[in-house]
N, C-alpha and C positions, 0 to 999 in steps of 0.2 A: 764094419771095421772097428777094432777095439780101440778105445780111447784111454790113453795112459798119460798121467802127469807126474813129474818128479819134482818134489819140493826140496830144494837145497836150503838149509838154514844154518845159522851160526852154531859152531861147535862149542857148546856150553861147558863151563867148569862147574863143579859142585857148589863152589862158593861164589857164583856169579851174582852181580849186583842186580837190583830190581829192573833197571833199564835194559839190561841184557837178557834177563829171564823173561821179559815181556815177549820175546820172540816166540816162546812156546804157545802163548795165547794166539799169536798171529798164525802160527802153523796150524793150530786146531781150527781156527776160523776159516782160513783159506781151504784147508783140507775138507771141511764139512761142505763148503760151498762148491768145490770142484766135484765132490761126490754127488751132490744134488744135480750137477750138470751131466752126470753119467760117466765121470772119469774114475778109473782105478788110480788111486793116489799112493805114491811111494814117497817116504820121507827119509832124507839122509843129511847128516851134519857135513858141512864143508870142511875138509881137512887139508890144510896146506902145511905139510910137515917140514921138518928141519933139513931133509935131504935135498930139498930144492924143487924147482918148477917141474922138471921132466918127470920125476917120480910121481909127483902129485897128478900130473896130466895122465900118466899111465893108469893111476888108481881110478880116476874119475872116468876115463875112457872105458876101462874095464867094466865099471859099474853100469855106465849108461849103455854100453853095447849089449849087456844082458837085459837091461830094463827096457831099452828102446822106447823112450818116451816121445810123445808128440811135441812136448816142450818142457822146459824147466821153469818152475815158478821160483824166482830168486828172492829168498828171504835172508840172505847173508848180509848181516849188518856190521859184523866184525870178523876179523880173521886173525889167526895167531902168527906172530912174528917169529924170528929165529930163537928168541928167548922163551917162546911158548906162551906169551902173554897176549890176550885178545886186545885188539886195537881197531878203532873205527877206520883209521887211515889206510888199512890194508883190505878193506871190503872190496875194493876194485879188483882184487885178484880173482874173485869168483867170475866176474864178467869177462876178464881176460881169458880165463880158461874156457868159458862157454863159447866165446867168439873164436878161439883157436880150434875148438872142436866143431864149429859151425852148427851148433845146436840152438834152435830158437829159444829165447829166454825172455821173461817178462821184465818190465820196468826199465829203468834208465840204462843207457849204454855205458861202455867202458869210458868213452870220451867224456860223458857227463860226470861220471864219478871222479875222473882225474881233475876236472875243472872245478868241482864243488868241494872235494874233500879237504883241500888246503885253503883255509879261510882267507889268508893273506893274498894268495893268487886270485881267489874268487873276487875279492874286493878290488883288486887291480883291474880285473875284467869288467867289473861294474863301472869303474871310472872311465876306462877306455871307451865303453859303449854308451856312456851318458846315462847310466842307471844310478839314481841317487842312493848314496849309502853314507852312514856316519863316517866322519873323519877318523883316521887311525894312525898310530905310530908304532914302530917296532922297538925302538931303543930309548927314546928320550921324551921329555915333556909329558910325563904320565899323570900330572895333576888333573883331577876332574874326569878321568877316563876309567872305564871298567877294564879289568884284565881278563882276557879270554884265552883258553887253550887253542892252539892252531889247528889241531888234528882230531878233536873230539866233538861228538854230537850229543844230543839228549841233555844239554845244559850241564854236562859234567865239568867241574872246575869253575863254574860261574856262581860265586857266593859272596861277591863284594870284597874279598880279600885281595891283597896285592901279592903277586908271585914274581919270581925272576926266572930267567932261562930263555933260551932261543926259541922254544916252542910256544911262547906266549906273545900276544900283542895287546896294545892298549887301544880301546875304541871309545869314541865320543859317546857320552850318555845323552840320549835324546829324551828329554822330559816330555811326556805326552801319552798318547794312546798306543795300544798294541793290537795288531791284526795278524791272523795266520790264514793265508790264502792257499787252499788246496786246489789242485788242478789235475787234469788227466787228459790223455789223448795220444795220437801218434806224433812223430817228429814234425815240427813246424806247424802244428795244428792244435793249439791249446784250448781246452774247454775249462773255464774257470767255474768252480763250484760256489755255492752260497758262502759269503764271507762272514765269519764270526769275529767279534771283538773280545779280547781277553779283559775282563773286568777285575779291578782290584778293589775288593770289598772291605770297608773299614780298615784301610791300609794305614799304618803309622806314617805321620807326616814327615818324619825325619828319615824314613827308609825308602831307598830308590825302588821304583816300581819295576821289578824284574821278575820274569817267570824263570827262576833258577831251578836247580836240581831238586830241592825239597818241594817246590811248588808242583813239580811234575811227578815225583816218584815217592814222596813220603806222606802218606795219608794222615799221619799223626801230627804233621807240622802245621803251624799257623799259616805259612805261605800256601800250602795245599788247600786249606779250608777257605782262604780268603781270595782265591783266584777262581773265576768262573767264565766259561765260554758262553757268549750270548750272540744269537743271530738277529736280535732286534735292532734294526738299523733305522734311524729316523730319516724323514724326507730331506732334512738339511744335509745329510751325508751322501746323497745320491751322486753328487759330483766327485766326492772323494772315492766312492766305490768304483766309479768308472775309471778313475785314475789308477787305483790299485789293480784293477783288471788289466789295464793297458800295460802297466809296468810288469805284471806277472807274465803276460804274453811275450813281452820282450825278453824277459829272463828265460822263458821256455825256449825261445829261438836261439839266443846267444849261447846258452849252455847245453844245447842239444838234448833237452829233456824229452822223456818218452815214458808212456805207461802212466805213472802217477808221481806227483811231487808236491812240495809245499814251499811257499815263499813267505818268510816272516818279515813283518814291517813294524816300524815305529812311526808315528805321525806326530809332528811337533804342534805347538800351540797355534801356529799359523796355518795348520792343515796340510803341511808339506810332508809327504811320505818318504821314508828312507828304508831301503832293503837291509835287513840285518844279515840274513843268510838264506841260502837255498838248501832244502833237504831233498836229496834224491832218494826215492823209495822210502818215504817216511813210514812210521809205524801204521799198520792197518789191523790192529786188534779192535774188538767191538767198542772200546772206549776212546779210540784215537780221534784226533781232530779230523782226519781225512774221512773216516767212516761216518762221523757225525755230519760232515758236510754233504756226503752222498745221500744220507737219510733226509737231510733238510731239502735236498733237491728232488726227493721222491724217487730215487733210484734204488732198486732192490739189490741185495748183496750179490745175487747170482748175475744180475745185469752188470754190476760193477766188474765182476770177474770176467764175464764175456767180453766186455769192452777192453779191459786190460790185455787179455789174450789176443784179441783181434788187433789192437793198436800196436802191441809190442812184437807179436810173432806173425801176424798176418794169417792167423788161424781162426776160423769160425767155430766157436766152442759149441 
């Protein structure tokens, strides 16, 4: 039986920013891995045009009916709105189309994307479900709070400046340590990977310790050079690691996560962890935190892909 996989990815503009262009590295990495597993791989940009949902559905249905894939590997991280501008908050449209077409697809579900894409609503879910998260405000009492965009990922808009507008909210700054917890698995069954700490090396004392946009995407910046991922965890942190795993598993269940995800934490000086945000389908290029965590766990890239496909689509690769 012929094995065929369709990779849908973000429809990039020529002037795309580094965090958006990064998806091309993911496409190559996933494509190479699927090829090693014996799949014929087709790559297509996800187009959600201005004519609306029905026309887009017809476009994709026509493509997939000819391609007839075993499953779709979803690498759609942004989608274009009516103004033609890419935005993270519309990435859920891809999963909506896949579910309407009843085509198996990898990664988090439509429900998970809807729950995580809007940070204010995600924080309200944290609170309702007893998941610790920094305090936040939407309109007032902004002193000593960081300003974050409501609908953007990859640390876009996080640079310590104060912004105004309804798409921003103020979040309490937790002075302390930062941990990025990658996880994978099927619905309601989370496998937490080795947990790294983000180290701030020779960081200026008067500068908040934040992994902002430059720290992630600008190799020439001081923030990029002075942040380092470390898997070296001391014995004194064992209880903290157990706590981070337990909270991550709770996030996995509450937000209906599937396939792979990442939960970002800050830990205060008393050792109390706070969830900053949940990343559904975080980046999986060779330099990403998720891939580093799988390597630390001793899992080969082909094994990672096999597990994602099995856990998401019920298909044995």
